[in-house]
Structures are given as structure tokens and as C-alpha cells.
LUMZA-69298 format. One record per residue (C-alpha): residue number from 1; chain; x, y, z. Coordinates in steps of 0.1 Angstrom, whole numbers. Layout:
<rec kemi="NUM" nuba="A" X="X" Y="Y" Z="Z"/>
...
//
This chain:
<rec kemi="1" nuba="A" X="1148" Y="886" Z="931"/>
<rec kemi="2" nuba="A" X="1128" Y="889" Z="899"/>
<rec kemi="3" nuba="A" X="1104" Y="918" Z="896"/>
<rec kemi="4" nuba="A" X="1067" Y="911" Z="900"/>
<rec kemi="5" nuba="A" X="1049" Y="902" Z="868"/>
<rec kemi="6" nuba="A" X="1032" Y="930" Z="850"/>
<rec kemi="7" nuba="A" X="995" Y="931" Z="844"/>
<rec kemi="8" nuba="A" X="985" Y="918" Z="809"/>
<rec kemi="9" nuba="A" X="973" Y="947" Z="790"/>
<rec kemi="10" nuba="A" X="943" Y="944" Z="767"/>
<rec kemi="11" nuba="A" X="948" Y="950" Z="729"/>
<rec kemi="12" nuba="A" X="942" Y="985" Z="719"/>
<rec kemi="13" nuba="A" X="908" Y="991" Z="702"/>
<rec kemi="14" nuba="A" X="910" Y="1020" Z="677"/>
<rec kemi="15" nuba="A" X="872" Y="1024" Z="680"/>
<rec kemi="16" nuba="A" X="875" Y="1034" Z="717"/>
<rec kemi="17" nuba="A" X="872" Y="1072" Z="720"/>
<rec kemi="18" nuba="A" X="895" Y="1090" Z="744"/>
<rec kemi="19" nuba="A" X="877" Y="1107" Z="773"/>
<rec kemi="20" nuba="A" X="872" Y="1144" Z="774"/>
<rec kemi="21" nuba="A" X="884" Y="1166" Z="802"/>
<rec kemi="22" nuba="A" X="848" Y="1166" Z="816"/>
<rec kemi="23" nuba="A" X="846" Y="1128" Z="815"/>
<rec kemi="24" nuba="A" X="880" Y="1124" Z="833"/>
<rec kemi="25" nuba="A" X="871" Y="1149" Z="860"/>
<rec kemi="26" nuba="A" X="837" Y="1133" Z="865"/>
<rec kemi="27" nuba="A" X="853" Y="1099" Z="869"/>
<rec kemi="28" nuba="A" X="880" Y="1112" Z="892"/>
<rec kemi="29" nuba="A" X="857" Y="1130" Z="916"/>
<rec kemi="30" nuba="A" X="837" Y="1098" Z="921"/>
<rec kemi="31" nuba="A" X="867" Y="1079" Z="934"/>
<rec kemi="32" nuba="A" X="872" Y="1067" Z="969"/>
<rec kemi="33" nuba="A" X="884" Y="1095" Z="992"/>
<rec kemi="34" nuba="A" X="907" Y="1089" Z="1021"/>
<rec kemi="35" nuba="A" X="892" Y="1082" Z="1055"/>
<rec kemi="36" nuba="A" X="886" Y="1113" Z="1075"/>
<rec kemi="37" nuba="A" X="906" Y="1118" Z="1106"/>
<rec kemi="38" nuba="A" X="874" Y="1120" Z="1127"/>
<rec kemi="39" nuba="A" X="888" Y="1104" Z="1159"/>
<rec kemi="40" nuba="A" X="921" Y="1121" Z="1167"/>
<rec kemi="41" nuba="A" X="946" Y="1110" Z="1194"/>
<rec kemi="42" nuba="A" X="966" Y="1138" Z="1208"/>
<rec kemi="43" nuba="A" X="1004" Y="1135" Z="1203"/>
<rec kemi="44" nuba="A" X="1035" Y="1150" Z="1217"/>
<rec kemi="45" nuba="A" X="1041" Y="1186" Z="1206"/>
<rec kemi="46" nuba="A" X="1077" Y="1198" Z="1210"/>
<rec kemi="47" nuba="A" X="1067" Y="1234" Z="1217"/>
<rec kemi="48" nuba="A" X="1091" Y="1261" Z="1206"/>
<rec kemi="49" nuba="A" X="1122" Y="1246" Z="1189"/>
<rec kemi="50" nuba="A" X="1154" Y="1265" Z="1185"/>
<rec kemi="51" nuba="A" X="1169" Y="1243" Z="1157"/>
<rec kemi="52" nuba="A" X="1143" Y="1224" Z="1137"/>
<rec kemi="53" nuba="A" X="1170" Y="1208" Z="1116"/>
<rec kemi="54" nuba="A" X="1180" Y="1186" Z="1146"/>
<rec kemi="55" nuba="A" X="1144" Y="1171" Z="1146"/>
<rec kemi="56" nuba="A" X="1142" Y="1160" Z="1110"/>
<rec kemi="57" nuba="A" X="1142" Y="1121" Z="1108"/>
<rec kemi="58" nuba="A" X="1165" Y="1105" Z="1084"/>
<rec kemi="59" nuba="A" X="1136" Y="1089" Z="1065"/>
<rec kemi="60" nuba="A" X="1111" Y="1116" Z="1073"/>
<rec kemi="61" nuba="A" X="1089" Y="1107" Z="1042"/>
<rec kemi="62" nuba="A" X="1078" Y="1074" Z="1060"/>
<rec kemi="63" nuba="A" X="1059" Y="1095" Z="1085"/>
<rec kemi="64" nuba="A" X="1047" Y="1124" Z="1064"/>
<rec kemi="65" nuba="A" X="1031" Y="1101" Z="1037"/>
<rec kemi="66" nuba="A" X="1022" Y="1072" Z="1061"/>
<rec kemi="67" nuba="A" X="985" Y="1079" Z="1065"/>
<rec kemi="68" nuba="A" X="955" Y="1100" Z="1053"/>
<rec kemi="69" nuba="A" X="966" Y="1132" Z="1070"/>
<rec kemi="70" nuba="A" X="989" Y="1141" Z="1041"/>
<rec kemi="71" nuba="A" X="959" Y="1140" Z="1018"/>
<rec kemi="72" nuba="A" X="942" Y="1166" Z="1040"/>
<rec kemi="73" nuba="A" X="972" Y="1189" Z="1047"/>
<rec kemi="74" nuba="A" X="981" Y="1189" Z="1010"/>
<rec kemi="75" nuba="A" X="947" Y="1180" Z="996"/>
<rec kemi="76" nuba="A" X="941" Y="1214" Z="979"/>
<rec kemi="77" nuba="A" X="966" Y="1204" Z="953"/>
<rec kemi="78" nuba="A" X="971" Y="1166" Z="954"/>
<rec kemi="79" nuba="A" X="934" Y="1157" Z="958"/>
<rec kemi="80" nuba="A" X="921" Y="1182" Z="932"/>
<rec kemi="81" nuba="A" X="914" Y="1163" Z="899"/>
<rec kemi="82" nuba="A" X="913" Y="1196" Z="880"/>
<rec kemi="83" nuba="A" X="949" Y="1203" Z="890"/>
<rec kemi="84" nuba="A" X="960" Y="1168" Z="881"/>
<rec kemi="85" nuba="A" X="944" Y="1171" Z="847"/>
<rec kemi="86" nuba="A" X="960" Y="1205" Z="841"/>
<rec kemi="87" nuba="A" X="994" Y="1189" Z="849"/>
<rec kemi="88" nuba="A" X="986" Y="1162" Z="824"/>
<rec kemi="89" nuba="A" X="977" Y="1188" Z="797"/>
<rec kemi="90" nuba="A" X="1011" Y="1205" Z="805"/>
<rec kemi="91" nuba="A" X="1028" Y="1171" Z="798"/>
<rec kemi="92" nuba="A" X="1009" Y="1167" Z="766"/>
<rec kemi="93" nuba="A" X="1021" Y="1201" Z="754"/>
<rec kemi="94" nuba="A" X="1055" Y="1186" Z="749"/>
<rec kemi="95" nuba="A" X="1056" Y="1170" Z="715"/>
<rec kemi="96" nuba="A" X="1079" Y="1142" Z="725"/>
<rec kemi="97" nuba="A" X="1057" Y="1132" Z="755"/>
<rec kemi="98" nuba="A" X="1025" Y="1136" Z="734"/>
<rec kemi="99" nuba="A" X="1039" Y="1112" Z="708"/>
<rec kemi="100" nuba="A" X="1045" Y="1085" Z="735"/>
<rec kemi="101" nuba="A" X="1009" Y="1089" Z="747"/>
<rec kemi="102" nuba="A" X="994" Y="1087" Z="712"/>
<rec kemi="103" nuba="A" X="1015" Y="1063" Z="692"/>
<rec kemi="104" nuba="A" X="1007" Y="1026" Z="691"/>
<rec kemi="105" nuba="A" X="1040" Y="1008" Z="683"/>
<rec kemi="106" nuba="A" X="1043" Y="970" Z="680"/>
<rec kemi="107" nuba="A" X="1060" Y="968" Z="714"/>
<rec kemi="108" nuba="A" X="1037" Y="978" Z="743"/>
<rec kemi="109" nuba="A" X="1043" Y="1014" Z="755"/>
<rec kemi="110" nuba="A" X="1050" Y="1013" Z="793"/>
<rec kemi="111" nuba="A" X="1049" Y="1044" Z="815"/>
<rec kemi="112" nuba="A" X="1060" Y="1047" Z="852"/>
<rec kemi="113" nuba="A" X="1049" Y="1073" Z="877"/>
<rec kemi="114" nuba="A" X="1077" Y="1072" Z="902"/>
<rec kemi="115" nuba="A" X="1068" Y="1084" Z="938"/>
<rec kemi="116" nuba="A" X="1032" Y="1082" Z="925"/>
<rec kemi="117" nuba="A" X="1014" Y="1087" Z="959"/>
<rec kemi="118" nuba="A" X="978" Y="1078" Z="957"/>
<rec kemi="119" nuba="A" X="981" Y="1074" Z="919"/>
<rec kemi="120" nuba="A" X="964" Y="1106" Z="908"/>
<rec kemi="121" nuba="A" X="983" Y="1109" Z="875"/>
<rec kemi="122" nuba="A" X="983" Y="1072" Z="867"/>
<rec kemi="123" nuba="A" X="945" Y="1069" Z="871"/>
<rec kemi="124" nuba="A" X="936" Y="1099" Z="849"/>
<rec kemi="125" nuba="A" X="962" Y="1089" Z="823"/>
<rec kemi="126" nuba="A" X="949" Y="1053" Z="822"/>
<rec kemi="127" nuba="A" X="914" Y="1067" Z="815"/>
<rec kemi="128" nuba="A" X="926" Y="1090" Z="788"/>
<rec kemi="129" nuba="A" X="949" Y="1065" Z="771"/>
<rec kemi="130" nuba="A" X="935" Y="1030" Z="775"/>
<rec kemi="131" nuba="A" X="960" Y="1015" Z="750"/>
<rec kemi="132" nuba="A" X="990" Y="1022" Z="773"/>
<rec kemi="133" nuba="A" X="1004" Y="1003" Z="802"/>
<rec kemi="134" nuba="A" X="1008" Y="1024" Z="834"/>
<rec kemi="135" nuba="A" X="1027" Y="1016" Z="866"/>
<rec kemi="136" nuba="A" X="1030" Y="1035" Z="898"/>
<rec kemi="137" nuba="A" X="1057" Y="1030" Z="925"/>
<rec kemi="138" nuba="A" X="1058" Y="1046" Z="960"/>
<rec kemi="139" nuba="A" X="1072" Y="1039" Z="994"/>
<rec kemi="140" nuba="A" X="1039" Y="1045" Z="1012"/>
<rec kemi="141" nuba="A" X="1019" Y="1014" Z="1017"/>
<rec kemi="142" nuba="A" X="988" Y="1035" Z="1027"/>
<rec kemi="143" nuba="A" X="989" Y="1056" Z="995"/>
<rec kemi="144" nuba="A" X="995" Y="1026" Z="972"/>
<rec kemi="145" nuba="A" X="966" Y="1006" Z="988"/>
<rec kemi="146" nuba="A" X="944" Y="1037" Z="981"/>
<rec kemi="147" nuba="A" X="957" Y="1039" Z="945"/>
<rec kemi="148" nuba="A" X="949" Y="1002" Z="939"/>
<rec kemi="149" nuba="A" X="914" Y="1006" Z="953"/>
<rec kemi="150" nuba="A" X="908" Y="1037" Z="931"/>
<rec kemi="151" nuba="A" X="921" Y="1019" Z="901"/>
<rec kemi="152" nuba="A" X="894" Y="992" Z="906"/>
<rec kemi="153" nuba="A" X="867" Y="1018" Z="911"/>
<rec kemi="154" nuba="A" X="878" Y="1036" Z="879"/>
<rec kemi="155" nuba="A" X="878" Y="1004" Z="859"/>
<rec kemi="156" nuba="A" X="915" Y="1009" Z="849"/>
<rec kemi="157" nuba="A" X="931" Y="981" Z="870"/>
<rec kemi="158" nuba="A" X="937" Y="961" Z="838"/>
<rec kemi="159" nuba="A" X="962" Y="988" Z="827"/>
<rec kemi="160" nuba="A" X="973" Y="1005" Z="859"/>
<rec kemi="161" nuba="A" X="994" Y="985" Z="885"/>
<rec kemi="162" nuba="A" X="1012" Y="996" Z="916"/>
<rec kemi="163" nuba="A" X="1042" Y="985" Z="936"/>
<rec kemi="164" nuba="A" X="1056" Y="995" Z="971"/>
<rec kemi="165" nuba="A" X="1092" Y="1003" Z="978"/>
<rec kemi="166" nuba="A" X="1121" Y="1027" Z="977"/>
<rec kemi="167" nuba="A" X="1124" Y="1049" Z="946"/>
<rec kemi="168" nuba="A" X="1161" Y="1041" Z="943"/>
<rec kemi="169" nuba="A" X="1153" Y="1004" Z="939"/>
<rec kemi="170" nuba="A" X="1125" Y="999" Z="914"/>
<rec kemi="171" nuba="A" X="1112" Y="963" Z="910"/>
<rec kemi="172" nuba="A" X="1115" Y="963" Z="872"/>
<rec kemi="173" nuba="A" X="1142" Y="951" Z="849"/>
<rec kemi="174" nuba="A" X="1165" Y="973" Z="829"/>
<rec kemi="175" nuba="A" X="1151" Y="991" Z="798"/>
<rec kemi="176" nuba="A" X="1115" Y="987" Z="809"/>
<rec kemi="177" nuba="A" X="1098" Y="1020" Z="803"/>
<rec kemi="178" nuba="A" X="1093" Y="1045" Z="775"/>
<rec kemi="179" nuba="A" X="1085" Y="1073" Z="799"/>
<rec kemi="180" nuba="A" X="1092" Y="1079" Z="836"/>
<rec kemi="181" nuba="A" X="1074" Y="1107" Z="854"/>
<rec kemi="182" nuba="A" X="1086" Y="1122" Z="887"/>
<rec kemi="183" nuba="A" X="1057" Y="1145" Z="895"/>
<rec kemi="184" nuba="A" X="1046" Y="1168" Z="923"/>
<rec kemi="185" nuba="A" X="1078" Y="1178" Z="941"/>
<rec kemi="186" nuba="A" X="1093" Y="1143" Z="946"/>
<rec kemi="187" nuba="A" X="1130" Y="1151" Z="940"/>
<rec kemi="188" nuba="A" X="1155" Y="1163" Z="966"/>
<rec kemi="189" nuba="A" X="1142" Y="1143" Z="996"/>
<rec kemi="190" nuba="A" X="1176" Y="1127" Z="1004"/>
<rec kemi="191" nuba="A" X="1201" Y="1148" Z="1023"/>
<rec kemi="192" nuba="A" X="1231" Y="1145" Z="999"/>
<rec kemi="193" nuba="A" X="1236" Y="1150" Z="962"/>
<rec kemi="194" nuba="A" X="1249" Y="1115" Z="959"/>
<rec kemi="195" nuba="A" X="1217" Y="1100" Z="973"/>
<rec kemi="196" nuba="A" X="1196" Y="1121" Z="950"/>
<rec kemi="197" nuba="A" X="1218" Y="1111" Z="921"/>
<rec kemi="198" nuba="A" X="1211" Y="1075" Z="929"/>
<rec kemi="199" nuba="A" X="1174" Y="1082" Z="921"/>
<rec kemi="200" nuba="A" X="1184" Y="1097" Z="887"/>
<rec kemi="201" nuba="A" X="1206" Y="1067" Z="880"/>
<rec kemi="202" nuba="A" X="1178" Y="1043" Z="888"/>
<rec kemi="203" nuba="A" X="1156" Y="1062" Z="863"/>
<rec kemi="204" nuba="A" X="1183" Y="1059" Z="837"/>
<rec kemi="205" nuba="A" X="1185" Y="1021" Z="844"/>
<rec kemi="206" nuba="A" X="1148" Y="1014" Z="838"/>
<rec kemi="207" nuba="A" X="1143" Y="1037" Z="808"/>
<rec kemi="208" nuba="A" X="1144" Y="1021" Z="774"/>
<rec kemi="209" nuba="A" X="1172" Y="1036" Z="751"/>
<rec kemi="210" nuba="A" X="1158" Y="1069" Z="739"/>
<rec kemi="211" nuba="A" X="1132" Y="1069" Z="765"/>
<rec kemi="212" nuba="A" X="1121" Y="1101" Z="783"/>
<rec kemi="213" nuba="A" X="1118" Y="1112" Z="819"/>
<rec kemi="214" nuba="A" X="1100" Y="1143" Z="831"/>
<rec kemi="215" nuba="A" X="1112" Y="1158" Z="864"/>
<rec kemi="216" nuba="A" X="1086" Y="1181" Z="881"/>
<rec kemi="217" nuba="A" X="1108" Y="1198" Z="907"/>
<rec kemi="218" nuba="A" X="1106" Y="1227" Z="930"/>
<rec kemi="219" nuba="A" X="1122" Y="1259" Z="918"/>
<rec kemi="220" nuba="A" X="1150" Y="1259" Z="944"/>
<rec kemi="221" nuba="A" X="1165" Y="1292" Z="934"/>
<rec kemi="222" nuba="A" X="1131" Y="1309" Z="938"/>
<rec kemi="223" nuba="A" X="1123" Y="1292" Z="971"/>
<rec kemi="224" nuba="A" X="1156" Y="1299" Z="986"/>
<rec kemi="225" nuba="A" X="1149" Y="1336" Z="983"/>
<rec kemi="226" nuba="A" X="1112" Y="1337" Z="987"/>
<rec kemi="227" nuba="A" X="1101" Y="1309" Z="1011"/>
<rec kemi="228" nuba="A" X="1077" Y="1319" Z="1039"/>
<rec kemi="229" nuba="A" X="1092" Y="1315" Z="1073"/>
<rec kemi="230" nuba="A" X="1057" Y="1309" Z="1088"/>
<rec kemi="231" nuba="A" X="1023" Y="1301" Z="1075"/>
<rec kemi="232" nuba="A" X="990" Y="1285" Z="1084"/>
<rec kemi="233" nuba="A" X="958" Y="1274" Z="1068"/>
<rec kemi="234" nuba="A" X="925" Y="1257" Z="1077"/>
<rec kemi="235" nuba="A" X="923" Y="1224" Z="1060"/>
<rec kemi="236" nuba="A" X="887" Y="1219" Z="1070"/>
<rec kemi="237" nuba="A" X="862" Y="1234" Z="1094"/>
<rec kemi="238" nuba="A" X="879" Y="1219" Z="1124"/>
<rec kemi="239" nuba="A" X="915" Y="1214" Z="1115"/>
<rec kemi="240" nuba="A" X="944" Y="1239" Z="1111"/>
<rec kemi="241" nuba="A" X="980" Y="1233" Z="1101"/>
<rec kemi="242" nuba="A" X="1007" Y="1257" Z="1112"/>
<rec kemi="243" nuba="A" X="1041" Y="1257" Z="1095"/>
<rec kemi="244" nuba="A" X="1075" Y="1272" Z="1101"/>
<rec kemi="245" nuba="A" X="1105" Y="1270" Z="1078"/>
<rec kemi="246" nuba="A" X="1142" Y="1279" Z="1077"/>
<rec kemi="247" nuba="A" X="1172" Y="1271" Z="1056"/>
<rec kemi="248" nuba="A" X="1196" Y="1244" Z="1068"/>
<rec kemi="249" nuba="A" X="1230" Y="1255" Z="1081"/>
<rec kemi="250" nuba="A" X="1246" Y="1249" Z="1048"/>
<rec kemi="251" nuba="A" X="1217" Y="1267" Z="1030"/>
<rec kemi="252" nuba="A" X="1212" Y="1237" Z="1007"/>
<rec kemi="253" nuba="A" X="1179" Y="1224" Z="1022"/>
<rec kemi="254" nuba="A" X="1146" Y="1239" Z="1033"/>
<rec kemi="255" nuba="A" X="1137" Y="1227" Z="1068"/>
<rec kemi="256" nuba="A" X="1099" Y="1226" Z="1074"/>
<rec kemi="257" nuba="A" X="1078" Y="1219" Z="1105"/>
<rec kemi="258" nuba="A" X="1041" Y="1212" Z="1105"/>
<rec kemi="259" nuba="A" X="1019" Y="1212" Z="1136"/>
<rec kemi="260" nuba="A" X="984" Y="1200" Z="1128"/>
<rec kemi="261" nuba="A" X="958" Y="1210" Z="1154"/>
<rec kemi="262" nuba="A" X="922" Y="1199" Z="1158"/>
<rec kemi="263" nuba="A" X="896" Y="1221" Z="1175"/>
<rec kemi="264" nuba="A" X="883" Y="1190" Z="1193"/>
<rec kemi="265" nuba="A" X="915" Y="1169" Z="1197"/>
<rec kemi="266" nuba="A" X="943" Y="1193" Z="1202"/>
<rec kemi="267" nuba="A" X="977" Y="1187" Z="1185"/>
<rec kemi="268" nuba="A" X="974" Y="1156" Z="1163"/>
<rec kemi="269" nuba="A" X="1007" Y="1158" Z="1144"/>
<rec kemi="270" nuba="A" X="1041" Y="1176" Z="1150"/>
<rec kemi="271" nuba="A" X="1063" Y="1166" Z="1121"/>
<rec kemi="272" nuba="A" X="1096" Y="1178" Z="1106"/>
<rec kemi="273" nuba="A" X="1110" Y="1173" Z="1071"/>
<rec kemi="274" nuba="A" X="1137" Y="1187" Z="1048"/>
<rec kemi="275" nuba="A" X="1141" Y="1190" Z="1010"/>
<rec kemi="276" nuba="A" X="1171" Y="1200" Z="989"/>
<rec kemi="277" nuba="A" X="1168" Y="1232" Z="970"/>
<rec kemi="278" nuba="A" X="1183" Y="1228" Z="935"/>
<rec kemi="279" nuba="A" X="1183" Y="1256" Z="910"/>
<rec kemi="280" nuba="A" X="1181" Y="1247" Z="873"/>
<rec kemi="281" nuba="A" X="1218" Y="1248" Z="867"/>
<rec kemi="282" nuba="A" X="1223" Y="1224" Z="896"/>
<rec kemi="283" nuba="A" X="1196" Y="1201" Z="883"/>
<rec kemi="284" nuba="A" X="1212" Y="1201" Z="848"/>
<rec kemi="285" nuba="A" X="1246" Y="1192" Z="863"/>
<rec kemi="286" nuba="A" X="1231" Y="1163" Z="883"/>
<rec kemi="287" nuba="A" X="1213" Y="1150" Z="852"/>
<rec kemi="288" nuba="A" X="1245" Y="1151" Z="831"/>
<rec kemi="289" nuba="A" X="1265" Y="1133" Z="859"/>
<rec kemi="290" nuba="A" X="1239" Y="1105" Z="858"/>
<rec kemi="291" nuba="A" X="1242" Y="1099" Z="821"/>
<rec kemi="292" nuba="A" X="1210" Y="1115" Z="811"/>
<rec kemi="293" nuba="A" X="1205" Y="1140" Z="783"/>
<rec kemi="294" nuba="A" X="1187" Y="1173" Z="786"/>
<rec kemi="295" nuba="A" X="1162" Y="1177" Z="758"/>
<rec kemi="296" nuba="A" X="1167" Y="1207" Z="734"/>
<rec kemi="297" nuba="A" X="1138" Y="1227" Z="748"/>
<rec kemi="298" nuba="A" X="1154" Y="1225" Z="782"/>
<rec kemi="299" nuba="A" X="1188" Y="1238" Z="770"/>
<rec kemi="300" nuba="A" X="1179" Y="1274" Z="778"/>
<rec kemi="301" nuba="A" X="1153" Y="1270" Z="805"/>
<rec kemi="302" nuba="A" X="1127" Y="1247" Z="819"/>
<rec kemi="303" nuba="A" X="1089" Y="1252" Z="817"/>
<rec kemi="304" nuba="A" X="1073" Y="1265" Z="848"/>
<rec kemi="305" nuba="A" X="1046" Y="1245" Z="865"/>
<rec kemi="306" nuba="A" X="1024" Y="1269" Z="886"/>
<rec kemi="307" nuba="A" X="993" Y="1248" Z="885"/>
<rec kemi="308" nuba="A" X="992" Y="1246" Z="923"/>
<rec kemi="309" nuba="A" X="995" Y="1283" Z="928"/>
<rec kemi="310" nuba="A" X="971" Y="1292" Z="901"/>
<rec kemi="311" nuba="A" X="944" Y="1266" Z="908"/>
<rec kemi="312" nuba="A" X="945" Y="1257" Z="945"/>
<rec kemi="313" nuba="A" X="910" Y="1264" Z="960"/>
<rec kemi="314" nuba="A" X="925" Y="1272" Z="994"/>
<rec kemi="315" nuba="A" X="953" Y="1293" Z="978"/>
<rec kemi="316" nuba="A" X="970" Y="1297" Z="1012"/>
<rec kemi="317" nuba="A" X="1003" Y="1282" Z="1022"/>
<rec kemi="318" nuba="A" X="1016" Y="1262" Z="992"/>
<rec kemi="319" nuba="A" X="1052" Y="1258" Z="1004"/>
<rec kemi="320" nuba="A" X="1073" Y="1237" Z="981"/>
<rec kemi="321" nuba="A" X="1044" Y="1233" Z="956"/>
<rec kemi="322" nuba="A" X="1042" Y="1270" Z="949"/>
<rec kemi="323" nuba="A" X="1066" Y="1272" Z="920"/>
<rec kemi="324" nuba="A" X="1080" Y="1242" Z="901"/>
<rec kemi="325" nuba="A" X="1098" Y="1234" Z="869"/>
<rec kemi="326" nuba="A" X="1093" Y="1207" Z="843"/>
<rec kemi="327" nuba="A" X="1127" Y="1194" Z="832"/>
<rec kemi="328" nuba="A" X="1126" Y="1169" Z="803"/>
<rec kemi="329" nuba="A" X="1156" Y="1144" Z="799"/>
<rec kemi="330" nuba="A" X="1162" Y="1113" Z="779"/>
<rec kemi="331" nuba="A" X="1184" Y="1081" Z="781"/>
<rec kemi="332" nuba="A" X="1210" Y="1079" Z="753"/>
<rec kemi="333" nuba="A" X="1202" Y="1055" Z="724"/>
<rec kemi="334" nuba="A" X="1224" Y="1025" Z="722"/>
//
């Protein structure tokens, strides 16, 4: 099946000034917010569980990101425009990425935000760089619908489009993108190395020769030694989320459980999920095995991304978002 047609981008007007940080944040904070979970239906709570690993669904992400609750439990990071903008500024600090954002080649520059969620990076980038063509792809129909609505409200729908589907099967032809971004802890969801490598191979397929990909990944080595076995936080005045974590039997994944409780509705969610913990050496090995090239600045170490830990207004239980790394890779030139 042929991929869906891309939106026709408007010619770049050199007279258009890029927006300042203040402009971008003002625009972002005026966007549609997710519907509040005001009416809550009590759900089954499993009570005390001896082995949470047995309760993790194979495709757990379909539940976790399936509705607005995710934007509440993780909203202190993923719904804060200031944190999103700080992550964009961190991207811009890399000369190679900054060049992609700023140059105006004859061939349209195309950028993909893979596992884009509600499109928080795409929408701000589309405001900052109106001459570029942005695409977001995510498996969550709810989050993509929200991203599309926000794109219309932000007046960037002419240069920001979104598709729904598996991240290992992206609806674009080979050699489509100058830059692929995998932001906000979206790597390591699959249970095996081979399944996670399929994601990297798909990134390689859709990158143009010489194109770049930035992987924003949890610091697996740090988390394996420092994760909190239990944590809780109020996500608003009437809702609390309690979490427990443990390593899988093989020590390769972090198993997490979230129980969300409303003061008026009781338990509204009891969910289990698991993510692979890769240290930097393991990530580098996976990248090489998939035919991607580590950029020179990544040869000795990756840049830390602590925006969530440093800027979260709740500053409580950050989990996998606490300490991450930016790893920059490229597709070989033909």
C-alpha cells in the first residue's frame, strides 16, 4: 500500500521572523488541553501482586497511552511547554541538527517525530521553523487526534501532519527524512533486542543518505542501580498515582506498576508496563548492528538530558524520565 500523501508545504518566506521562546510558549499554553477525567468509573485493582512481571501485557503501550490519563500522570513533563522548548534548545545545541533546522536547500527538508504522542515537539518546532515540513507518527489514536486538533489551533497544520500506526512500520517511502527524532523515552518498549532493533532498522530505512536521527533514551545503567522501588505523587487536587517497580528476572527490563486513585471514584487504573534498560555501550552496539553510524560527539559519551528532573513543577516521582541521554546517529551516505 502506498503511503498517504504528504501535506503540500508553503514556500519559505525569508521575511518571516522566527518566533522567540516567549512567543512559542505563549502559543503552546493556549492550545487545547486533554479532557479531564472528571467522571471516573472504578476498575479492577489486583491488590498485592507477588510478581508484577506476569501482569505486563505484550502490547502494554496500547493501554498506557490510550486516553487522557497518561497526560495527567505524566503531565508535569509531557504537558509542560517550557520543558518541551528546553529539549528543543538542547537539540539545537548540536551543530548538525541546527543546520538541518536552519538551512533552506532546494529539496524540501522533512523531519519526523517518531512516537510523537500528542505532538508536543512537532508543534513547537513547526512554529519556530515555518519553512520546514514536519511529520509525527504514533500508535495512539487518542494522542494523534489531539495532536491534529492542536496543530489546527496553532495554525501549523499546513506544515505539520500526523499518522497512526506501529513505529516499526512507518507509512513513508525509503529515504524520506533528513532528521528522525525519537524523543521522551520511546525506545526499549519491546521485550527483546531484536524487536527493538527492528525500530532502529526502520529509522535507517526512512532516513535519507547522510540523514540524522536523535535518540532520547533512558540512562539504563543509572536506572538499574538507582530506580525507586516505590513512589507516589498527587497529579491534581483529587487524584493520586502510586507506583511500584522491580527488575525483571533477567535484570534487563524495569517492570512498573501504576495504580491511579481518585478521592471520589476510587481506583480508576491499575496498569503494568516494562521497558528495557540499555546502557550507552549496549545502545551503541545496537545502533552499529542496524547499520547506523554514531556521530563523532557520541564516540566518548552521550549528552545527558535532565530537563524533566530539573524543570518538573511537581518534581516528585519521575521514573524513567528522570535521567536520559541524547544519542546522535546517521545513515551512511551512498
